[in-house]
ROMARBA-874277 format. One record per residue (C-alpha): residue in one letter; x, y, z. Coordinates in Angstrom, 1 decimal, padded with zeros to 4 digits. Each point is the difference from the previous one (the first is absolute). Layout:
BEGIN
{resn=A	px=X	py=Y	pz=Z}
...
***
This chain:
BEGIN
{resn=X	px=-006.5	py=-017.7	pz=027.5}
{resn=X	px=003.1	py=-000.2	pz=-002.2}
{resn=X	px=003.2	py=-001.8	pz=000.9}
{resn=X	px=003.2	py=-000.6	pz=-002.0}
{resn=X	px=003.1	py=-002.1	pz=000.5}
{resn=X	px=003.2	py=-000.4	pz=-001.9}
{resn=X	px=000.8	py=-003.7	pz=-000.7}
{resn=X	px=003.2	py=000.5	pz=-001.7}
{resn=X	px=001.8	py=002.6	pz=-002.2}
{resn=X	px=-002.2	py=-001.0	pz=-002.9}
{resn=X	px=-003.3	py=-001.0	pz=001.6}
{resn=X	px=-002.6	py=001.6	pz=002.4}
{resn=X	px=-003.4	py=-000.9	pz=001.2}
{resn=X	px=-002.9	py=002.0	pz=001.2}
{resn=X	px=-003.5	py=-000.4	pz=001.6}
{resn=X	px=-003.0	py=002.2	pz=-000.4}
{resn=X	px=-003.0	py=-000.5	pz=002.3}
{resn=X	px=-003.0	py=000.3	pz=-002.1}
{resn=X	px=-003.2	py=001.5	pz=001.6}
{resn=X	px=001.9	py=002.9	pz=001.4}
{resn=X	px=-001.2	py=003.4	pz=-001.3}
{resn=X	px=002.9	py=001.9	pz=-001.5}
{resn=X	px=-000.4	py=003.6	pz=-000.2}
{resn=X	px=003.0	py=000.7	pz=-002.1}
{resn=X	px=001.7	py=-001.5	pz=-003.0}
{resn=X	px=002.2	py=-003.0	pz=000.4}
{resn=X	px=003.4	py=000.6	pz=-001.4}
{resn=X	px=002.6	py=-002.7	pz=-000.4}
{resn=X	px=003.5	py=001.5	pz=-000.5}
{resn=X	px=002.7	py=-002.4	pz=-001.2}
{resn=X	px=003.6	py=001.2	pz=000.0}
{resn=X	px=002.8	py=-001.8	pz=-001.9}
{resn=X	px=003.7	py=000.4	pz=000.6}
{resn=X	px=000.8	py=000.3	pz=-003.7}
{resn=X	px=-002.4	py=002.2	pz=-001.9}
{resn=X	px=-000.3	py=000.1	pz=-003.8}
{resn=X	px=001.0	py=-003.7	pz=-000.4}
{resn=X	px=-002.0	py=-002.7	pz=-001.6}
{resn=X	px=-002.0	py=-002.1	pz=002.5}
{resn=X	px=-002.9	py=-002.4	pz=000.4}
{resn=X	px=-002.5	py=000.0	pz=002.9}
{resn=X	px=-002.4	py=-002.9	pz=000.7}
{resn=X	px=-002.8	py=000.1	pz=002.5}
{resn=X	px=-002.2	py=-002.9	pz=001.2}
{resn=X	px=-003.2	py=000.3	pz=001.9}
{resn=X	px=-000.7	py=-003.1	pz=001.9}
{resn=X	px=-003.6	py=-000.3	pz=001.1}
{resn=X	px=-000.3	py=-001.0	pz=003.6}
{resn=X	px=-002.2	py=-003.1	pz=000.6}
{resn=X	px=000.0	py=-000.7	pz=-003.7}
{resn=X	px=000.9	py=-003.2	pz=-001.7}
{resn=X	px=003.7	py=-000.8	pz=-000.4}
{resn=X	px=001.4	py=001.9	pz=-003.0}
{resn=X	px=-002.9	py=002.4	pz=000.0}
{resn=X	px=001.8	py=003.4	pz=-000.6}
{resn=X	px=000.4	py=002.8	pz=-002.5}
{resn=X	px=003.3	py=001.3	pz=-001.3}
{resn=X	px=001.1	py=003.3	pz=-001.6}
{resn=X	px=003.3	py=000.8	pz=-001.7}
{resn=X	px=001.5	py=003.2	pz=-001.1}
{resn=X	px=003.1	py=000.5	pz=-002.1}
{resn=X	px=001.8	py=003.3	pz=000.0}
{resn=X	px=002.5	py=000.8	pz=-002.8}
{resn=X	px=002.2	py=003.1	pz=-000.3}
{resn=X	px=001.2	py=000.2	pz=-003.6}
{resn=X	px=002.9	py=002.3	pz=-000.7}
{resn=X	px=-000.8	py=002.2	pz=-003.0}
{resn=X	px=002.3	py=002.5	pz=-001.4}
{resn=X	px=-002.2	py=003.0	pz=-000.9}
{resn=X	px=001.4	py=002.7	pz=-002.3}
{resn=X	px=-001.2	py=003.6	pz=000.4}
{resn=X	px=-002.6	py=000.9	pz=-002.5}
{resn=X	px=-001.3	py=003.3	pz=-000.9}
{resn=X	px=-003.8	py=000.2	pz=000.7}
{resn=X	px=-002.8	py=002.4	pz=-001.0}
{resn=X	px=-002.8	py=000.4	pz=002.5}
{resn=X	px=-003.3	py=001.5	pz=-001.0}
{resn=X	px=-002.2	py=000.9	pz=003.0}
{resn=X	px=-003.7	py=000.0	pz=-001.0}
{resn=X	px=-002.0	py=001.9	pz=002.6}
{resn=X	px=-003.8	py=000.1	pz=000.2}
{resn=X	px=-000.9	py=003.6	pz=000.3}
{resn=X	px=-003.7	py=-000.3	pz=-000.6}
{resn=X	px=-002.6	py=001.5	pz=002.3}
{resn=X	px=-000.4	py=-003.2	pz=001.9}
{resn=X	px=003.6	py=000.6	pz=001.3}
{resn=X	px=-001.0	py=003.1	pz=002.0}
{resn=X	px=000.9	py=000.4	pz=003.6}
{resn=X	px=002.1	py=-002.6	pz=001.8}
{resn=X	px=000.5	py=-002.1	pz=-003.1}
{resn=X	px=001.9	py=002.7	pz=-001.9}
{resn=X	px=002.0	py=000.8	pz=003.1}
{resn=X	px=001.0	py=-003.7	pz=000.4}
{resn=X	px=001.0	py=000.0	pz=-003.7}
{resn=X	px=002.2	py=003.0	pz=000.5}
{resn=X	px=001.6	py=-001.6	pz=003.0}
{resn=X	px=000.6	py=-003.3	pz=-001.9}
{resn=X	px=001.4	py=002.0	pz=-002.9}
{resn=X	px=002.5	py=002.0	pz=002.1}
{resn=X	px=001.2	py=-003.4	pz=001.4}
{resn=X	px=000.3	py=-001.5	pz=-003.4}
{resn=X	px=001.9	py=003.0	pz=-001.3}
{resn=X	px=002.6	py=-000.2	pz=002.7}
{resn=X	px=000.4	py=-003.8	pz=-000.6}
{resn=X	px=000.8	py=000.0	pz=-003.7}
{resn=X	px=003.1	py=-001.9	pz=-001.2}
{resn=X	px=002.9	py=002.0	pz=-001.3}
{resn=X	px=000.3	py=000.6	pz=-003.8}
{resn=X	px=-003.7	py=-000.6	pz=-000.5}
{resn=X	px=-002.5	py=001.9	pz=-002.0}
{resn=X	px=-003.6	py=000.9	pz=001.1}
{resn=X	px=-003.2	py=002.0	pz=-000.6}
{resn=X	px=-003.2	py=000.6	pz=001.8}
{resn=X	px=-003.3	py=-000.3	pz=-001.8}
{resn=X	px=-003.2	py=001.1	pz=001.7}
{resn=X	px=-003.3	py=-001.1	pz=-001.5}
{resn=X	px=-003.7	py=000.5	pz=000.3}
{resn=X	px=-002.2	py=001.1	pz=-002.9}
{resn=X	px=003.3	py=001.4	pz=-001.5}
{resn=X	px=003.6	py=-000.6	pz=000.9}
{resn=X	px=003.0	py=002.2	pz=001.0}
{resn=X	px=003.6	py=-000.8	pz=-000.3}
{resn=X	px=002.6	py=001.4	pz=002.1}
{resn=X	px=002.7	py=000.0	pz=-002.7}
{resn=X	px=-000.7	py=-000.2	pz=-003.8}
{resn=X	px=002.4	py=-003.1	pz=000.1}
{resn=X	px=001.5	py=-002.0	pz=002.8}
{resn=X	px=002.9	py=001.8	pz=001.7}
{resn=X	px=003.1	py=-001.3	pz=001.6}
{resn=X	px=-000.3	py=-000.2	pz=003.8}
{resn=X	px=002.3	py=002.6	pz=001.5}
{resn=X	px=-000.3	py=002.8	pz=002.6}
{resn=X	px=-001.5	py=002.3	pz=-002.5}
{resn=X	px=-002.7	py=-002.4	pz=-001.2}
{resn=X	px=-000.7	py=-001.1	pz=003.5}
{resn=X	px=-000.5	py=003.6	pz=001.1}
{resn=X	px=-002.4	py=000.6	pz=-003.0}
{resn=X	px=-002.0	py=-003.2	pz=000.8}
{resn=X	px=-000.3	py=000.9	pz=003.7}
{resn=X	px=-001.3	py=003.4	pz=-000.8}
{resn=X	px=-002.6	py=-001.7	pz=-002.4}
{resn=X	px=-001.0	py=-002.5	pz=002.5}
{resn=X	px=-000.4	py=002.7	pz=002.7}
{resn=X	px=-002.8	py=001.6	pz=-002.1}
{resn=X	px=-001.4	py=-003.1	pz=-001.5}
{resn=X	px=-003.8	py=-000.1	pz=000.5}
{resn=X	px=-003.0	py=-002.0	pz=-000.9}
{resn=X	px=-001.3	py=002.4	pz=-002.8}
{resn=X	px=000.2	py=-002.0	pz=-003.2}
{resn=X	px=-003.7	py=-001.0	pz=-000.2}
{resn=X	px=-001.3	py=-003.5	pz=-000.2}
{resn=X	px=002.0	py=-003.3	pz=-000.1}
{resn=X	px=000.2	py=-000.7	pz=-003.7}
{resn=X	px=003.1	py=-002.0	pz=-001.1}
{resn=X	px=-001.5	py=-000.5	pz=-003.5}
{resn=X	px=-003.1	py=001.6	pz=-001.6}
{resn=X	px=-002.5	py=-002.5	pz=-001.5}
***
């Protein structure tokens, strides 16, 4: 139902037979020799049997600006819902995500974990620098994190 042909190094054509029942997604993979270079792609759909000039076109411009980023210190506050509605699989999924996040922290950053429900609990009184010691403390805290902080109230009326 699908055929493709290369017309030149910069052009290709394809045909799709409509009416065929596809039981999987159609994925068009386009490879370029030079990646991360600015480029323009133009597509034209010519309607068969239509009047001359009856077509639709689409264009895509890809730019790859080169930015110089400087390393910045960051502070990350993890706010975790620990209300009763998070019991069971939800709190387990939160713990798994938190373990992943903790091992993905940028160097020289600061962090804290705040659990909330009807009340809130902070891991540290103030954010701590991310290092082996604070990572170990956080992992121990995450391991026993449970959905025991009551209802979900971010702000009392």
